C-alpha positions in Angstrom: 165.7 110.4 99.7 162.9 109.5 97.2 162.9 105.9 98.4 162.7 107.0 102.1 159.7 109.3 101.3 157.9 106.4 99.6 158.6 104.0 102.5 157.7 106.6 105.1 154.4 107.4 103.4 153.6 103.8 103.0 154.3 103.0 106.7 152.2 105.9 107.9 149.5 105.6 105.3 150.0 109.1 103.9 151.0 110.8 100.7 152.8 113.9 99.5 156.0 115.6 100.8 157.3 114.5 104.2 158.0 118.1 105.1 155.1 120.0 103.4 155.5 123.2 105.4 158.7 124.8 106.5 159.3 125.9 110.1 158.5 129.6 110.4 158.8 132.1 113.2 156.1 134.7 114.0 156.6 137.9 116.0 153.9 137.9 118.7 152.4 140.8 120.6 153.0 139.3 124.0 150.8 141.8 125.9 147.6 140.8 124.0 148.2 137.6 122.1 150.8 135.4 123.9 148.3 133.5 126.0 146.1 132.8 123.0 149.1 131.5 121.0 150.2 129.3 123.9 146.8 127.7 124.2 146.5 127.2 120.5 149.9 125.4 120.4 149.0 123.1 123.3 145.6 122.2 121.9 146.7 121.5 118.4 147.2 117.8 119.0 143.7 117.6 120.6 142.2 119.4 117.7 144.0 117.0 115.3 142.6 114.1 117.3 146.0 112.7 118.0 145.3 112.7 121.7 142.3 113.5 123.9 144.2 115.6 126.4 147.1 118.1 125.6 149.3 116.6 128.4 149.2 113.2 126.6 151.1 114.5 123.6 154.7 113.4 124.1 156.2 116.3 122.1 154.4 119.0 124.0 155.8 121.1 126.9 152.3 121.2 128.4 152.9 118.4 130.9 156.0 120.2 132.1 153.9 123.2 132.9 151.5 121.0 134.9 154.1 118.9 136.8 156.9 121.4 137.0 159.3 119.2 135.2 162.2 121.2 133.7 162.8 121.2 130.0 166.0 122.8 128.7 165.1 126.1 127.2 161.6 126.2 128.5 160.8 129.4 130.4 157.2 129.2 131.7 157.4 132.3 133.9 156.4 134.6 131.1 153.1 132.7 130.4 152.3 132.0 134.0 153.0 135.5 135.0 149.7 136.6 133.4 147.9 134.9 136.3 147.7 136.0 139.9 148.8 134.2 143.0 151.7 131.8 143.8 152.9 129.2 141.2 150.3 126.6 142.3 147.5 129.0 141.7 148.9 130.3 138.5 149.2 126.7 137.2 145.6 126.0 138.1 144.4 129.1 136.3 146.5 128.4 133.2 145.2 124.8 133.1 141.6 126.0 133.3 142.4 128.5 130.5 143.8 125.9 128.2 141.6 122.9 129.0 138.4 124.8 129.7 137.5 125.0 126.0 138.0 121.3 125.3 134.6 119.7 124.4 133.2 122.9 122.9 131.5 122.5 119.5 134.4 124.2 117.7 136.7 121.3 117.0 139.6 123.4 115.6 140.4 125.9 118.3 140.7 129.4 116.9 144.0 130.1 115.3 145.5 133.5 116.0 145.2 135.7 113.0 148.6 136.4 111.3 149.5 139.4 109.1 151.9 139.0 106.2 152.7 135.5 107.6 155.0 137.3 110.0 153.1 139.1 112.8 150.4 138.2 115.4 149.2 141.5 116.8 147.3 144.7 116.2 148.2 147.4 113.7 150.1 149.6 116.2 152.2 146.6 117.3 152.9 145.7 113.6 153.9 149.2 112.6 156.4 149.5 115.5 157.8 146.0 114.8 158.4 147.0 111.1 160.2 150.2 112.2 162.4 148.2 114.6 163.1 145.6 111.9 164.1 148.3 109.4 166.5 149.9 111.9 168.0 146.5 112.8 168.4 145.6 109.1 170.5 148.7 108.7 172.7 147.8 111.6 173.2 144.3 110.3 174.3 145.6 106.9 171.5 145.3 104.4 171.8 148.5 102.4 171.3 148.0 98.7 173.8 149.3 96.3 171.2 151.5 94.7 170.4 153.2 98.0 174.1 153.6 98.8 174.8 155.3 95.5 171.7 157.5 96.0 172.9 158.6 99.4 176.5 159.3 98.3 175.2 161.2 95.3 173.1 163.4 97.5 175.9 164.1 99.9 178.6 164.7 97.3 176.2 166.4 94.9 177.4 164.2 92.0 175.2 162.5 89.4 175.0 158.8 89.7 176.2 158.3 86.1 179.3 160.3 86.8 180.2 157.9 89.6 180.4 155.0 87.1 183.2 156.8 85.2 186.6 157.0 86.8 187.9 160.6 86.6 190.5 162.9 88.0 188.0 165.0 89.9 188.6 164.6 93.6 184.9 164.5 94.4 184.4 161.6 92.0 187.3 159.7 93.5 186.1 160.3 97.1 182.5 159.3 96.1 183.7 156.0 94.6 185.7 155.3 97.8 182.6 156.0 99.9 180.4 153.7 97.8 183.1 150.9 97.9 183.6 151.2 101.7 179.9 151.2 102.6 179.0 148.5 100.1 181.7 146.2 101.4 181.4 146.9 105.1 177.7 147.5 105.5 175.9 145.5 102.8 175.8 142.1 101.1 177.2 143.6 97.8 180.0 141.5 96.5 183.2 142.7 94.8 182.0 141.5 91.4 178.8 143.5 91.6 180.7 146.5 92.8 183.3 146.3 90.1 180.6 146.0 87.4 178.9 149.1 88.8 182.1 151.1 88.9 183.0 149.7 85.4 186.4 148.4 86.3 187.8 145.1 85.3 189.9 144.2 88.3 188.2 143.1 91.6 191.2 144.7 93.4 190.1 148.2 92.4 187.1 148.5 94.7 189.1 146.6 97.4 191.8 149.2 97.2 189.2 152.0 97.3 187.9 150.5 100.6 191.4 150.6 102.1 191.8 154.2 101.1 188.4 155.1 102.5 189.3 153.5 105.9 192.5 155.5 106.1 190.7 158.7 105.2 188.2 158.1 108.0 191.0 158.3 110.5 192.9 161.3 109.0 190.4 163.3 107.0 187.7 165.0 109.1 185.8 166.2 106.1 185.7 162.7 104.6 184.5 161.3 108.0 181.8 164.0 108.2 180.5 163.1 104.7 180.4 159.5 105.6 178.3 160.2 108.7 175.9 162.3 106.5 175.6 159.3 104.1 174.7 157.0 106.9 172.1 159.5 108.3 170.4 159.5 104.9 170.5 155.7 104.7 169.2 155.2 108.2 166.3 157.6 107.6 165.3 156.0 104.3 165.3 152.6 106.0 162.9 153.6 108.7 160.6 155.4 106.1 160.6 152.4 103.8 
């Protein structure tokens, strides 16, 4: 790889890393910023003086917009839908929108402002996006062990330190089963981390606790009810975070 980088830079008369910036995806407020982002992308090669017209850049989809050539995965209907008339009129208006600023004094066309390197949009849009993201993260299984323990402790009314010590009390045993089940099925917590928290030597111990919890969910209404309460607390704390 190092030899390739040296030869690549020498051939293209450049220096530094070949891939200096990673690909990143931004969440865009399509109602207010999509057209601006689309124009910015198509005019980037012109701004960088690689080509004089956006349609001349071979890696751009702009020419496909103008000529109606299909590209796999390209859905131009969303962008063109912002303009009135039939497709021919929409294309004419879009082309004027994109190319109408070429030749203006500002050589680098205005880049849409990003927030936290994640969002392009107003404050209201960003707040709603964060709430949706938090809820989705919960569904995808991103509870932390600390939050799981806190929620179980609240529902079972047991101190977190008591949960680390195996005991004969049924409440402690049920709590440890709840923690093991949620951590293994709804988070990225590994058996090793879980075993260390529960202060057990064998990885099979939390694994067996998961199996017991899953059986109880089917046969013990009280246990299932407590589990739902734990999830309710976790879901609420995720949205509030």
